[in-house]
C-alpha positions as CSV (number, residue, x, y, z in Angstrom):
1,M,-24.7,-15.9,-3.6
2,R,-21.3,-17.1,-2.6
3,D,-19.4,-19.6,-4.3
4,R,-18.1,-21.7,-1.6
5,A,-15.6,-23.2,-3.5
6,V,-14.2,-20.0,-4.9
7,D,-13.6,-18.8,-1.1
8,A,-12.2,-22.5,-0.5
9,L,-9.7,-21.6,-3.5
10,R,-8.7,-18.0,-2.1
11,A,-8.3,-19.8,1.9
12,L,-5.7,-22.6,-0.3
13,A,-3.9,-19.1,-1.8
14,I,-3.3,-17.4,1.5
15,L,-2.2,-20.3,3.3
16,G,0.5,-21.2,0.0
17,V,1.6,-17.6,0.4
18,V,2.0,-17.8,4.0
19,L,3.9,-21.2,4.3
20,G,5.9,-20.1,1.4
21,H,7.3,-16.8,3.5
22,W,7.3,-18.6,6.7
23,L,9.5,-21.3,4.9
24,V,11.6,-20.1,2.4
25,T,12.7,-16.5,4.8
26,A,14.9,-17.2,7.1
27,F,17.0,-14.8,9.1
28,V,20.7,-14.8,10.3
29,M,21.3,-12.8,13.5
30,P,24.7,-12.5,14.7
31,E,24.9,-13.3,18.5
32,G,25.5,-9.9,20.2
33,T,24.5,-7.4,17.5
34,G,21.2,-6.3,16.6
35,D,21.6,-6.8,12.7
36,V,19.4,-8.8,10.6
37,R,20.3,-10.4,7.4
38,V,18.1,-12.5,5.5
39,A,18.7,-15.6,3.4
40,S,17.2,-18.0,1.5
41,P,17.3,-21.8,1.6
42,L,16.6,-21.9,-2.0
43,A,20.0,-20.2,-2.7
44,A,21.9,-23.3,-0.8
45,M,20.0,-25.8,-1.4
46,P,17.9,-25.9,-5.3
47,G,17.1,-28.8,-4.5
48,L,14.1,-27.4,-2.5
49,V,13.0,-25.0,-5.8
50,P,9.8,-27.5,-5.8
51,I,8.6,-26.2,-2.6
52,S,8.3,-22.6,-4.6
53,W,5.9,-24.7,-7.3
54,V,3.7,-25.4,-4.6
55,L,3.2,-22.2,-2.1
56,Q,3.7,-19.6,-4.8
57,T,-0.3,-19.3,-5.4
58,L,-0.5,-15.5,-6.4
59,A,-2.0,-16.3,-9.7
60,V,-5.3,-18.0,-7.8
61,F,-5.5,-14.7,-6.2
62,F,-5.7,-12.6,-9.3
63,L,-8.5,-15.6,-10.8
64,V,-10.2,-15.8,-7.7
65,G,-10.3,-11.6,-7.6
66,G,-11.3,-11.5,-11.1
67,Y,-13.9,-14.0,-10.7
68,S,-15.1,-12.4,-7.3
69,A,-15.6,-8.8,-9.4
70,A,-17.4,-10.0,-12.5
71,R,-19.7,-11.6,-10.3
72,G,-20.1,-8.5,-7.8
73,L,-20.8,-6.0,-10.6
74,R,-24.2,-4.5,-10.8
75,R,-25.2,-2.4,-13.8
76,E,-27.0,0.2,-11.6
77,E,-24.6,0.7,-9.2
78,P,-21.7,3.8,-9.8
79,W,-17.9,3.4,-10.2
80,A,-16.8,4.9,-7.4
81,V,-19.3,3.5,-4.9
82,R,-18.9,0.0,-6.4
83,L,-15.0,0.5,-5.8
84,R,-15.4,1.8,-2.2
85,R,-17.6,-1.3,-1.3
86,R,-15.2,-3.4,-2.9
87,L,-12.1,-2.3,-1.2
88,A,-13.9,-1.4,2.0
89,R,-12.3,-5.0,3.6
90,L,-8.7,-4.2,2.0
91,A,-8.3,-0.5,3.5
92,R,-9.5,-1.0,6.9
93,P,-6.7,-2.9,8.1
94,L,-4.0,-1.0,6.6
95,P,-3.5,1.9,8.9
96,V,-3.8,-0.8,11.7
97,L,-0.4,-2.5,10.5
98,L,1.1,0.9,9.6
99,V,0.3,2.4,13.1
100,A,1.8,-0.5,15.3
101,W,5.2,-0.6,13.5
102,V,6.2,2.5,13.9
103,P,6.4,2.2,17.9
104,A,8.1,-1.3,17.0
105,L,10.8,0.4,14.9
106,A,11.6,2.8,17.5
107,V,11.1,0.2,20.2
108,L,14.3,-1.8,18.5
109,R,16.2,0.9,17.5
110,L,16.3,1.2,21.8
111,A,17.2,-2.2,21.5
112,G,20.1,-2.2,19.6
113,Y,19.3,-2.7,16.0
114,T,21.1,-1.2,13.6
115,P,19.2,1.2,10.9
116,D,20.4,-1.5,8.2
117,G,18.5,-4.3,10.7
118,L,15.2,-1.9,10.7
119,Y,15.3,-1.4,7.3
120,T,15.6,-5.1,6.6
121,L,12.5,-5.7,9.4
122,A,10.3,-2.7,7.8
123,K,10.7,-3.9,4.2
124,L,9.4,-7.5,5.0
125,V,6.4,-5.9,6.7
126,V,5.4,-3.7,3.9
127,S,6.6,-5.9,0.7
128,P,2.9,-7.9,0.7
129,L,1.4,-4.7,0.1
130,W,2.5,-4.5,-3.5
131,F,0.1,-6.9,-4.2
132,L,-2.8,-5.0,-2.6
133,C,-1.2,-1.9,-4.9
134,V,-2.0,-4.1,-8.1
135,Y,-4.8,-5.9,-6.8
136,V,-6.8,-2.3,-6.4
137,V,-5.9,-1.2,-9.9
138,L,-7.6,-4.1,-11.8
139,T,-10.4,-4.0,-9.0
140,A,-10.5,-0.7,-10.1
141,L,-10.6,-1.9,-13.9
142,A,-12.9,-4.8,-13.4
143,P,-15.8,-3.0,-15.5
144,A,-12.9,-2.4,-18.2
145,V,-11.9,-5.8,-18.0
146,V,-15.2,-7.4,-18.3
147,A,-16.2,-5.5,-21.3
148,L,-12.8,-6.3,-22.8
149,W,-13.8,-10.3,-22.5
150,H,-17.0,-9.8,-24.2
151,R,-15.1,-7.6,-27.0
152,L,-12.1,-10.2,-27.5
153,G,-13.3,-13.3,-25.6
154,M,-9.8,-15.6,-25.4
155,W,-8.2,-13.3,-27.4
156,G,-7.7,-11.1,-24.8
157,A,-5.8,-13.5,-23.1
158,V,-3.2,-14.8,-25.9
159,L,-2.3,-10.9,-26.3
160,L,-1.8,-10.5,-22.3
161,V,0.7,-13.4,-22.7
162,A,2.3,-12.3,-26.2
163,A,2.5,-8.9,-24.1
164,T,4.6,-10.3,-21.6
165,G,6.4,-12.3,-24.0
166,A,7.4,-8.9,-26.1
167,V,8.6,-7.2,-23.1
168,D,10.8,-10.0,-22.1
169,A,12.6,-10.3,-25.4
170,G,13.1,-6.9,-25.0
171,R,14.8,-7.1,-21.9
172,F,16.8,-10.4,-22.3
173,A,17.3,-10.7,-25.8
174,L,16.7,-7.0,-27.5
175,G,19.0,-4.7,-25.3
176,A,16.2,-2.8,-24.1
177,P,16.5,-1.0,-20.5
178,G,15.8,-3.1,-17.6
179,W,13.3,-0.9,-16.1
180,I,10.6,-2.2,-18.8
181,G,9.9,-5.9,-17.3
182,W,7.9,-3.6,-14.8
183,A,5.1,-3.5,-17.7
184,T,4.6,-6.9,-17.0
185,V,3.3,-6.2,-13.0
186,L,0.1,-5.6,-15.5
187,T,-0.1,-8.0,-18.1
188,G,1.1,-10.7,-16.2
189,W,-0.8,-10.4,-13.0
190,L,-4.2,-9.3,-15.2
191,L,-3.8,-12.7,-17.0
192,P,-5.2,-14.6,-14.2
193,F,-7.7,-12.0,-13.2
194,Y,-8.7,-11.7,-16.9
195,L,-9.5,-15.8,-17.0
196,G,-11.4,-14.8,-13.5
197,V,-13.4,-12.7,-15.5
198,A,-14.2,-15.0,-18.3
199,W,-14.6,-17.9,-15.5
200,A,-17.7,-15.7,-14.4
201,E,-18.9,-14.8,-17.4
202,G,-19.5,-18.2,-18.2
203,A,-16.2,-19.7,-19.9
204,L,-14.0,-21.9,-18.6
205,R,-16.2,-24.5,-17.3
206,G,-15.5,-28.1,-19.0
207,R,-13.4,-30.2,-17.5
208,R,-11.2,-30.0,-20.5
209,A,-10.5,-26.1,-20.2
210,G,-8.7,-27.0,-17.0
211,L,-6.8,-29.7,-18.4
212,V,-5.6,-27.7,-21.4
213,L,-4.7,-24.7,-19.0
214,L,-2.7,-27.1,-16.6
215,V,-0.8,-29.3,-18.9
216,G,-0.2,-26.6,-21.5
217,G,0.9,-23.8,-19.0
218,A,3.2,-26.5,-17.0
219,A,4.5,-27.5,-20.6
220,A,5.4,-24.1,-21.5
221,T,6.9,-23.3,-18.0
222,A,9.1,-26.0,-18.3
223,L,10.5,-25.5,-21.9
224,L,11.2,-21.6,-20.9
225,V,13.2,-22.9,-18.0
226,V,14.9,-25.9,-19.5
227,R,15.8,-24.1,-23.0
228,A,15.3,-20.4,-22.4
229,G,17.1,-20.0,-19.0
230,Y,14.4,-18.8,-16.8
231,P,14.9,-19.4,-13.2
232,A,13.0,-22.7,-12.2
233,S,12.5,-21.3,-8.6
234,M,8.6,-19.4,-8.7
235,V,9.8,-17.1,-6.0
236,G,12.6,-14.5,-5.5
237,V,16.5,-16.3,-4.5
238,P,18.6,-13.7,-3.0
239,G,21.4,-13.1,-5.2
240,A,20.1,-14.8,-8.0
241,A,20.9,-12.3,-11.4
242,V,16.8,-13.1,-12.5
243,S,13.7,-13.4,-10.5
244,N,10.4,-14.8,-11.8
245,L,8.5,-12.5,-9.7
246,S,10.4,-9.0,-10.1
247,P,9.0,-8.4,-12.4
248,P,6.9,-11.1,-13.8
249,T,8.4,-13.0,-16.3
250,L,6.9,-15.2,-19.4
251,A,7.7,-18.1,-17.2
252,A,5.7,-16.9,-14.3
253,V,2.8,-16.0,-16.3
254,T,2.7,-19.5,-17.9
255,F,3.3,-21.0,-14.4
256,G,0.1,-19.0,-13.7
257,L,-1.6,-20.3,-16.3
258,A,-1.2,-24.1,-15.1
259,Q,-2.3,-22.9,-11.3
260,T,-5.3,-21.4,-13.3
261,G,-6.1,-25.2,-14.9
262,L,-5.5,-26.6,-11.6
263,A,-8.1,-24.8,-9.8
264,L,-10.8,-25.1,-12.3
265,L,-10.0,-28.7,-12.0
266,L,-10.2,-28.4,-8.1
267,H,-13.6,-26.3,-8.1
268,G,-15.8,-29.5,-8.5
269,P,-14.6,-31.3,-5.9
270,L,-14.1,-28.5,-3.4
271,T,-17.6,-27.4,-4.1
272,R,-18.6,-31.0,-2.8
273,W,-16.2,-30.9,0.2
274,T,-17.7,-27.1,1.1
275,R,-21.2,-28.7,1.3
276,H,-20.4,-30.2,4.4
277,A,-21.5,-27.9,7.6
278,R,-18.1,-28.2,9.3
279,N,-15.9,-27.7,6.3
280,H,-18.3,-24.4,5.1
281,R,-17.8,-22.9,8.7
282,A,-14.1,-23.4,8.4
283,V,-13.5,-21.5,5.1
284,A,-15.7,-18.8,6.0
285,A,-14.0,-18.6,9.2
286,A,-10.7,-18.2,7.0
287,N,-12.0,-15.7,4.6
288,R,-13.4,-13.3,7.4
289,S,-9.5,-13.6,8.6
290,A,-8.1,-13.4,5.0
291,M,-6.9,-9.6,5.1
292,T,-5.7,-10.0,8.8
293,V,-3.6,-13.3,7.7
294,F,-2.1,-11.8,4.9
295,L,-1.4,-8.6,6.1
296,W,-0.1,-9.8,9.4
297,H,1.8,-13.0,9.1
298,Q,5.3,-11.4,8.4
299,T,4.7,-9.4,11.8
300,A,4.1,-12.8,13.5
301,M,7.1,-14.4,12.1
302,L,9.8,-11.6,13.0
303,T,7.9,-11.2,16.4
304,V,8.7,-14.6,17.1
305,T,12.0,-14.5,16.1
306,V,12.9,-11.1,17.5
307,G,11.7,-11.8,20.5
308,A,13.1,-15.5,20.9
309,F,16.3,-14.0,20.2
310,A,16.3,-11.5,22.7
311,A,15.3,-14.2,25.2
312,A,17.3,-16.9,24.2
313,G,20.0,-16.0,21.7
314,A,20.6,-17.7,18.3
315,L,18.2,-21.0,17.8
316,P,18.3,-23.9,15.2
317,G,15.9,-23.0,12.5
318,L,15.4,-19.5,13.8
319,H,18.4,-17.8,13.6
320,T,20.9,-20.0,11.8
321,A,22.1,-19.9,8.1
322,P,19.7,-22.0,6.0
323,D,22.7,-23.9,3.9
324,R,22.4,-27.8,4.9
325,P,19.4,-29.9,4.9
326,L,18.9,-30.1,8.6
327,W,17.6,-26.6,8.6
328,L,14.4,-27.3,6.9
329,A,14.0,-30.3,10.1
330,E,14.6,-27.7,12.4
331,R,12.4,-24.9,10.6
332,L,9.1,-27.0,10.7
333,P,8.3,-26.8,14.2
334,W,8.7,-22.9,14.4
335,L,6.0,-22.9,11.8
336,A,3.5,-23.7,14.7
337,V,4.9,-21.1,16.8
338,F,4.8,-18.4,13.9
339,G,0.8,-19.6,13.6
340,A,0.4,-19.1,17.3
341,A,1.9,-15.5,17.4
342,L,-0.4,-14.9,14.0
343,A,-3.9,-16.3,15.9
344,A,-3.0,-14.1,18.9
345,I,-2.1,-11.0,16.7
346,G,-5.1,-11.9,14.8
347,A,-7.2,-11.6,18.4
348,L,-5.9,-8.2,19.0
349,V,-6.5,-6.7,15.9
350,R,-9.5,-8.2,14.8
351,R,-11.8,-5.5,16.4
352,F,-9.9,-2.4,15.1
353,E,-9.8,-4.2,11.4
354,R,-13.9,-5.0,11.6
355,P,-16.7,-2.4,10.9
356,G,-18.7,-1.7,14.1
357,P,-21.6,-3.6,15.8
358,P,-24.9,-2.6,13.9
359,P,-27.1,-0.5,15.5
360,G,-28.7,-1.0,18.1
361,P,-32.6,-1.0,18.7
362,H,-32.6,2.6,19.8
363,S,-30.3,3.9,17.5
364,P,-32.2,6.8,14.7
365,R,-30.3,4.9,12.0
366,R,-31.5,1.5,12.3
367,P,-32.7,0.3,9.2
368,P,-36.4,-0.2,8.6
369,N,-38.0,-3.1,9.1
370,P,-38.9,-4.6,5.7
371,A,-41.8,-6.5,6.7
372,R,-43.5,-3.3,8.2
373,V,-42.5,-0.8,5.0
374,P,-45.5,-1.0,2.0
375,D,-44.1,-2.5,-1.2
376,V,-44.6,0.2,-3.5
377,T,-43.6,-0.9,-5.9
378,R,-46.6,-3.3,-6.6
379,T,-49.4,-1.9,-7.9
380,T,-53.2,-3.5,-7.2
381,P,-55.7,-4.4,-10.1
């Protein structure tokens, strides 16, 4: 049986990522050119950094992923069959996105966009795919992660935090080459996935566990920012010397612990909330469209940005530099336009991304009616 509250957490995490990208990714398009430059309001207005604390929800994605992977394990199911089953919904939408953007880039090139501008657009479209790559690896390792949990318990989480801290110490204090930081892509995101496995296995169920993770993670993150010089923003800021996400830093990991604690505390209220039929239907619809929203939300934003520029030139909040407080007020109405564009794109691609209809009544591949098949597993006295 599906845990409706976990589905709601997944939907909230997706909403955070989408709104985060739509708010902190700005495009400056000098009028009369085909160039595109990316800017962030966080660079010019550091006071907006708390937005990143609310909308950077990647740890919740991996927490829910670990929980679902552990709950979905079947002892008798071969590893390859399990992986194919788990990844089917991830793999199906991806080719549609890539195929759609090949002619789109060609059209934009003919319209006068520079190679640098096209590279910027393409990079933004494919940038969410790094998450899917990590998610696929962790999903493939799920049986091993479950076994590790049974062997090490919460000490496994301690080791992952320590490993991330050691990599950071090498990068920032001991003069190690910067490339070693990419090891934290595994250690950093394996931690919430591991905690999701622990949650599915019966740990972290009490309110106390959620409070300890929330308070402890938030306090550790604050100390790292104030005392150790880690960036306060939990997303990358153009021009910054260090990003908390590329690769994940110890501050991103401790922040993820705080998010994990908050998710655990929200599980009870969300369980009660999803008992209402209307709320449950909304969460179910959001989860059915999760991959479509995740993969196409950048395309929706770019479609509106490029289309509006072609039709009306530079518009406030859409093509202007995010360097003044008024920009945020100008940006907010555009979020509704991005949402409408995403809904339209979703309606177009949905039939390509979902499996075909079940076999018809005359199909030779129609599964047998269980009511008409004798139960050979039962014996009569």
